[in-house]
C-alpha angles and dihedrals in degrees: 000000000000090000090052091050091052091052091049092050091048090052091049091050094047098045093039092050092048090047093052092044096049094041101044108019113021093054096038111130098173090105091064119074099185140046138194140183115255112235091205137019122202108200090211093204122196121195122211123180091222104037099030122221120349123191126210100170123207116220119209115203141160131233117187090343094307119118122233136173128218119200122209112235098191113061130197141175093255118104110240114255118230090220092060093068103133119131120199113206145164109258091214092051114018091186086073099078148131130214126232088235090060092047093051094043092050091049094052094042092048095051092047091051091049091049091050089049091051092050092050092049092047098049101034103031110024097031096034110154112259097206113087129187089252091059092051090050090053090052092051091052093063121124120276090245090065095044094105092050089048091053091051093049091045091052090051091050091050089053089049092049091050089050091050091047091052090048092051091046092053092046091051091052092046090045091055091049090049092052093048092046091046090051093055092044090054091052093047091047088069090053091047089051090052090048091054092045091051094046092111095034118119119245120223144146122259117207124218113250109170145333121236119200112222108216092195094058123064092190111040141046126195118241120196117217126186132204138167115244128215092275093053093254120140113242128191127205131183121228120188117219133173117269093245093050123098112228118239114245090226135013134192116240139170116219138186108250090213092050112020091188088067101083145139126220124229108280094032090093134046132242123219094274091052092052090048091054089047090055091045089055091051091051090048090050092052091049092049092050089050090049091047092059097036104094094177095060093042091050091058088057092056122113109259118241117201120224119230 
């Protein structure tokens, strides 16, 4: 029992520490006073036979016409999105920087670790079983005259244990669903944020001009697209695509009329139906969390066990 408790406390310390680090420190961008849009993102994928493919993308950006690169320190299995191309950097030293991929990955990893910590604390600390092997031994050592009463009490306890096991089982299932749903909501929150930011952006069509092969990258090429802004001025943007991908002749974008280089591609924002589904998921998450902590409702869902 003591050995099990030590393992539980170690798990709480590890997951809790990782959660705090990823949530409050790994994704902190307060040290960077400037930001820029990366003109190219190298996914920098690493393949491992055990863990699969891990991405630590490299962002290439420019400050005052000079090129810099920003390497992601925290990797994950999610392919880097071209729309999440912001680089946070120190204006006095642009080599000191952090990618938006690292910020998002740290946020998701931190919340998942904190949720796992909360579940461990709830099930193994707060809801720790009260019946120990010593207590059961004391019950078994009762006098023969009270054997019938012991059997009755034991049967009731078995029913109670089965009920608790069913309750824990359902909470574990609901907890897994909550974690998965929360993960997708966190990802979509970024898209919703971009949708709100681009509310007053102007929508237009950018036409394909030319494709430039990047000799340094074995994965991506740069495609130049051109569009005419509100003032009738020609603007050029660079979109990175994989080498085996055929560029679209035209793409839909939304751009900031005050800064046409600040734009979002089609798919980087949500339409009304997407926002409605996002809100539905949030409501479903709230209901699942309410159900998770409502023992009375969960108990009614338990399988009934008849008493002899």
